[in-house]
N, C-alpha and C positions, 0 to 999 in steps of 0.2 A: 579478902579483896581480890577482884579479878586482875590477872596479870595483863595489863593493856600493852600491846606491842606497838612499837613505833613503825611508821611507814618504812618501806625498804630503803629509802634514800636518807633517812635520818640516822645520826650517830646513836649507837645503843648506850643507854645509861644502865648502871647496876640496878638489879631488880630491887624495887622499894617495897618492903613488906610492912613497914610500920612508920608512921610519921610522928615526929616529936610534937609535943603540945605547943611549944613556942616556935612556930614555923618561921617567923620573921628572923629570930636569932639564928636558927639552923641555916637558913638561906644565906644570912650575912656571913656566917662562919664557914660556909662551904668553899672548898678550894676552887679558884677560877676555872681550872681544867675540868671540874665536875659540873659546871654550869654552862649553858649555852651563851655565846656572845650575843647579847641582846641590845647592843648599842643601836643598830639600825632600826630594830623594832621600837626602841624607846623614842627615837626621833619621829618615826612614823606615827606612833601612838600619841605623842605629845601634839604633833601637828593635827592629827585627826580629832583630838579632844577639843581643839580650839577652832575647828572647822564649823561654819554655819550650818552644814548639813547634819541633821539629827542622826541619820543612820551611821555617821562616822564618829559619834561621840563616845568617849570612854569615861569610866568612873574615876574620880580622883583617888580612891583608895588603891587602885591598881598602879597609878603613876607614883604614888607616895611610898609604895612598898620598896624596901631597901635595894633589892637587886634590879629594880625597874625604874630607878630614878632617871630623869632626863639627863642626857650627856652634858658634859661641861660646855660644849659648843652652843648649846641651846640657852645662851645667857639671857635672851630676851624673854624667856618664860617667867611668869610670875612665880615667886617663891611658894613652894608647897610645904605645908606643915606636915611633919611626920605623923602618921596615924598608927595606932596600935593594931596588931593582928594581921592576919593573912588576907589575900584577896578572897572575895566571896563568890558565890555561884553565878552572880550576874556579871562579874568582872571579865572573865575570860571570853564569854560569848561576844561581848562588845569589842574586845581587843581583836578577836579573830574576825569579826565582821568588818572591822577596819582594814584588815589585811586582805579580805575578800574584795572589798570595794576598790582597793588599790591594785588588785591582782598581784600582790607581792608574796610570792611563794616562800622565799627565804624567811621573811618575817613571820609568815604563817607557821612555818615549821618550828621557829623559835618559840612562838606562842604555844604550840602543841607540846614542846618539851617542857615549858613552864607549867602547863596544865597537868602533865604527868608528875612532875616534881612535887607540886602542891596538892596532888590528890583529887583533881577535878576532871580528869580525862573520862571517868565513868559517868559523869553527870550527863543526862540526856540533852540538855541545852548546849553544853560544851561540845559533845560529840556531834550533834547535828550541825552546829556552826562549823566544826572542822570538816565534815562531809561537804558542806557548801563551799568552804574555802578551797579545798583541794579540787573540787569540780570546776570552780571558776578559774583556777590556775591550770586547768586542763590536765590534772593528774588524776584521771578516773580510777586507776588501779588503787591508789592510796585512798581515794574516797570510798571505794567499794570495800577495801580492807577495814576501814574505820566502821563502815556500816555493818559488816559481818560480825564485828566484835561486840556489838551492842546486844546484850542478852535479852532485854525487854524493851523493844522499840515502841515508840509512840507515833502519833500522826506526823509530828514534825520530822522525825527521823526518816520515815518512809518518803515523805514529800521532798525532803532535801535530796535524797538519792535519786528519786524519779526526776526531779528538776535538773539534777546534775547530768543525767543521761541526755535529757532533751537539749540542754544548753550546748552539749558537745556533739550534737548531731546523731545520737544513738537512740533514735525513736523506738526501734523495735525492742531494744534492751529495756527501755523505760516501760513499755507495755508488758513485757514479760515479768518485770518486777512488780508491776501493779497487779497482774494476774496472780502472782505468788502471794501478794498481800491479801487480796479478797478471798483467796482460798484458805487463809489461815483461820484459826479459831475465833479470833477477835479482830475484825477488820474496821479500822478507824480511818475515815477520810473526811475532809472538809472542802470548802470552796477552793482553797489554794491547791489542794491535791487534785481535785477534779479538773481544774483549769490546766494544770501541768499535763495531765493525761490527755486532755482534749488537744493540747498543742502537739503531743506525741502522735496522736491520731492524724492530725493535719499533716505533719511531716511525713508520716508513713503511708498516707492515703488509706488508713484503716477505717473505712466508712462504717462497717458493721459494728466495730467496737465503739466508735464515736456515737453512733445512734444509741447504743446501750448506755453509754455515759449520760447522754441527753435524757434518757428515761429516768436514770437515777437522780439527775439534777431536778427534774420535775417532782419526783417523789420527796425530795428534801426541800422543796419550795425555794430553790436557789436561782430560778430563772430571773428573778428581779435583781440579783447581784450583777452589777454592771461588768465586773471582771469576768465572771463565769459566762454571762450572756455574750460578751464580746468574743470569748474563746469558742463558744458554740458557732457563732457566725463564721469565724476564721476556719474552724474545722470543716464545716459544710462547704465553704468556698473552695478550700484546698482539696476536698474529696470529690469535687466535680458536681456538687448539688447546690448551685447558687439559688435555686428557687426555695429550697429548705432554709438556706441562710436568710433569705429575705423574709420568710415566714417567722423565723425566730427574731429577726430584727424588728418586725412590726409588732411583735408581742411585748417587747421591752417597754416598760413605763418610763424609765430614765435612760438616756443615752449620753455618754460623754464623747469627747472628740475622738477617742480611740475607737469607739463603737462605730461612729459615722465613717471614719477612715477605713475600718475593716470592711464595711459594706461597699465602699467605693472601690477599694482594691479588689474585692471579690468580683464585682462586675467587670472591672478592667481586665483581670486575668482570663475572663471568659469571653472577652471580645465584645462585651455589651457596654460600649463607651457612652451611648446616649443615656442609659439608665444610671451610669456612674455620675454623669454630669447633673442629672435630675436630683440625685441624692445630695450632691454638693450644693446645689441651689437651695434645696429644702433645708439643709443644714445651716446655711447662712441666714435664711429667712427666719429660722427659729432662734437666732441669736447665738449659735455655737460658732465660735471663731475657729476656722481651720488652721492647723499648724503646718509646720514644714513637712511632716510625714503625710498629711492629708494631700498636699499638693504633689508629692512624689507619686501617690496613688492616682491622682487625677491625670497627671502628665503621662504616666504609664498607660492608663486607659486610652488616652488619645493616641498614643503611639501604636497600641495594638490594633486600633481601628483606622489608622491613617488620617485622623482628624487634625490636619496641620493648622488650620485657622483657629480652631477652638483651643488647641494646645498652646499656640503662641499667645492667644488672648489671656489664658489663665496664667501663663508664665509671667506676663507683664503685670497682670492684676495682683498676683502674689507679691510682687516687689513694691508696686506703687500704692495699692489700696490697703494691703494687709501688712506692709512694711516687713516682709519676711525676706531675709537675704538669701540669694540663690546659693545652694550648696552644690557640690560636685555631683550629687545624686540627681538634682534637678537638671543640671547641664547634661548629664548622661541621658536622661529621658528625651531632652530636646534634640540632642545630636542623633539619637536613634530615630526619633520621629521624622526629622528632616531628611536624614539619610535614606530611610526606607521609602520615603515618598519621592525620592529622586532629586532632592535639593542638596546635592553633595557639596557643592561649593559653599552654600550657606551654612551647612553643618560644619564644614571645616573652618569657616570664618568664626563661628561660635566657639569652637575649640581655641582658636587664637585669642579670642576676647576674654577667656576665663582668667580669673585672678589666681586660682589654684592650678597646680601642675596637673594636666590630664592624667587620669589613672588608666588601669587596664581595661575597665568597663567601657570607657569612652573610645579608646583606640580600637577595641574589639567591635564596637558598634559601627565605627567607620569601615573597618575591614569587612564586616558582614554586608554593609550597604554597598561597598565596592563590588562584592560578588553578585548581589541582587541585580545591580545595574551595569555589570560587566565593565566597571571602571578600574582597569588594572593599575593605573597610576596611583589612584587613591589607595587601593588595596595594598600595593607594595610599600607605599610610604607608611601606612598604618602598621603593616606587619613588621617593618624595621623598628618602629617604636616599641611594639610589643616584645620583640626579641631582646631589646635593650632592657626592658623592665622585668621580663620573666623568660629567660632564655631556655628554660627546660620544660615549658608547657607544650605538650604535644598538640593541643587543640589549635593553636595559632599556626603551626607548621601545616597541619592537616587542612585547615581552612584555606591557606594560601595555595597549597597543592591542588585543592579542589577548584580554586579559581583558575589556575593554569589549565586544569583538565577541561573545565567548561569552555575555555577559549581555544582548546585544541593545541595548546602549547605543551606537548608531551615531553619535550626535552627538559623544559623548566620544571614540569611536574616530577620527572624522574630525579632531577638534581635535588629537589627539596627532600624527597624520600631517602636518597643516598646520604644527604647531609644529616638527616634524623638518625639513620643507622650508625653513621660515623660517630655521632656524639651520644649514642646510647639512649636516644629519646624514642620511646615506644608509643605508638598510637593507642589511646584509651579505647578498649572495645565497647561497641554499642551493645546495650542490653535492655530488655523490657521485662516488667514484672506484672503479674496478674495474681490476684488473690481469689481463690474459689473454695468455698466450704471450709473456711478457716485455715487453708493451706496456701502458702506463698510459692508460686512457680516462677522461676527466672529463666529467661530465654536469651541466648546469645545469637549473633548472626550465624546462620547455617547450623544451628544447634542440632546435634545428633545424640545428646546425652539424656534427653527426656525419655522416660520409659514408654511414652506413646508417640514417639517422633515419627514412626512409620505411618500411623493413622493420620497424624497432623499433616504431613506432606501429601498424602493421598487426598485428604479432604481439601487442602489448598489447591491442588491441581484441578479437582472437579469444580471448585468454586470459581477459579480463574476462567474456566471454559464457559460457565454460565454467565459470568460478567462480560465476557467478550461478545456474547450474543446480544447484550444490551448496550454495546458501544465502548467497552473498556479496551483501551490500547495501551500496552505497557510503555511507560515513559522512560525509554532507554537513556535519555539525557541525564537521568539521575544516577547512572552508573559511571563512575569517574575512573574508568580504566580503558586503555587502548586495546579493546578486543572487538570481535565482530558482533553484529546485532543479536544473533541467537544466544551467544554467551551472556550478553547483557540482560536479556530477558530471563535467563536462568538465575543470574545474580540477583535480580529484583525479587525473586520468589523466596529468598532465604533471609530477608530482613527480619530482625527480631520481633518488631511490633506485629508483623503479619502472622508470625508463628504464635504469638501470644493471643492475638484476636481470634485466630482460627481455633485454638485450643479452648478459648472461652465459648465460642459458638458450639463446639462439639459437646461441651460439658454443662451447658446451661439450658434451662427451659425457655421456650419462646416468651418474648416480652421482657426478658431480663436485660438490664443494661450491662454491657461488657466494658469494664474499665481497666485500662492499661497505663502504667507509669513507665516512662523511658528516660534515659539519661542524656539523650541528644535530640536535636530537632528532627521532626519527622520529615521524610522526603516527599517530593511531589507525587511520585507514583503511589506510595502508601496512602497519601491523602486522597487521591482520586479513587483508589480501590475501596477505601472505607466508606466514602460517600455512596458508591454504587452498592456496596453490601447492604447498607441500610434501606436501599430501595427494594431489594428482593428478600430480605430477611426481617423477621419481626423482632429486631433488636436495635437499640441505640448503642452507639459506641462512644466512649469517652477516652481520649488520649491526653495524658498529662506529660508535657515535656518540661525542661528546666525553665522555660519562659512563660508558658501559658497553657490553657486547656483548649482542646478541640472537641466539641460535642457534635457528633454526626447523627443526623436523624432525618429519615425520609429523603435521602439523597442530597442533603444540604449540611454544610458545616457552619458552626456558630462564628467562625473567624471570617466568614464571607470571602474565603480564599485569599485573605490578606494576612500573611504570617511570615 
């Protein structure tokens, strides 16, 4: 028998080398100090077993086992007849899945202990359930330890670990694990595995890998699978290829509400709100009822395009025609839509009318709107709310500091920065990522670490000169420092997205689309420069920021300069 180790945070039990034939008697006679305290797990398992949700159900044999009887306080439970024998191989996965659904790490650890005691930790279904449980409880190290100890993994084991990485925002680790899997002697994967990998590609912007997975999906005739098909649409949209997403969407014979919503969201994040509304209209015409998430996508699309009337219409239609209650996500979209369009008082009034307490997203939307329209009163009020809710987030301090800089209030700008230093709040550095020939290149502001940085800055200088000949004027207002104009122009040249785009131009053949992902909103000067670059270079440029996509082509951006 393999010696299955416990996660680092579990108490160690004596090594078990042989199990007695009568496990029930052995467990009943084991000293309490040798068994985990399973009272909390018992209550959770009993509650889950009587839950109407099928995925939370537990088998009666597990509950009737002597050491896992419901606690005395659960007096309302129907009496359970004692059953002979130990839990079987289907008992523990169900119990562990209940812990996963409840995100109850302590109970999950107790279930893990019981699985080891009764000899089921090496079972593939049990170990896969444990991987999933630890991942859902955000204990990735324990999940990976569990995965590493499985001697002969199956498709469920691999999929559980890949999914765990994706759920915890570790898309690149998920892709590396999948690469390790397919390079093995026997690579097994199914629709669930491929959907998880496609989601990882979407999060990482890994278009090349995503296209490869799409080819494999077609080879396996899985395009008709609604779950896989929806994942393909989502992947292409988040990798900046909304036209390929639409092609995949049109090829699907059956579409559910998630499929339609994914296509609406894709058009929205690319600034194509009219197309998003057309999809919504067609969805309703075909008898597919939009859900709450569908309307979040619709309102977000209207927000990105500044369609105030259309957004307000669908916000009211959602409530009155489809009887869908407005959530904080819907209010967040509407506050952002109204605020960006300049209706700051109306946006603020909507915040006051909310039943729920406004969250960080809503106050941040108002703060950003205050900056766009130079309304310092709204900005300061929103900032105070944000500082109360999340006092250590550098982004809010930086945004307020930038608002003061925009207004030329340098003393206030300096005060904010001094306050940040005093409280140890560091500004998050801006960075941009570009993937070329299978390698990921990361650029910081003013980066001098890249091996080709000298060539990059030289190329950028030559490019700026050519752009000035066709009308490019550096937008020095984008530099939020109290320095002279010449220093501001120099500061603009070192933005991380500029360095990434220039490196892409240097390293790609004509006609190639340059795609860059960045962690903060692109500035006005970079936006202007990228439009002009696509006028003189045979390249399209795609910039993906945390909110949306910008597709620059032939001197025009898909956002219509509204972002």
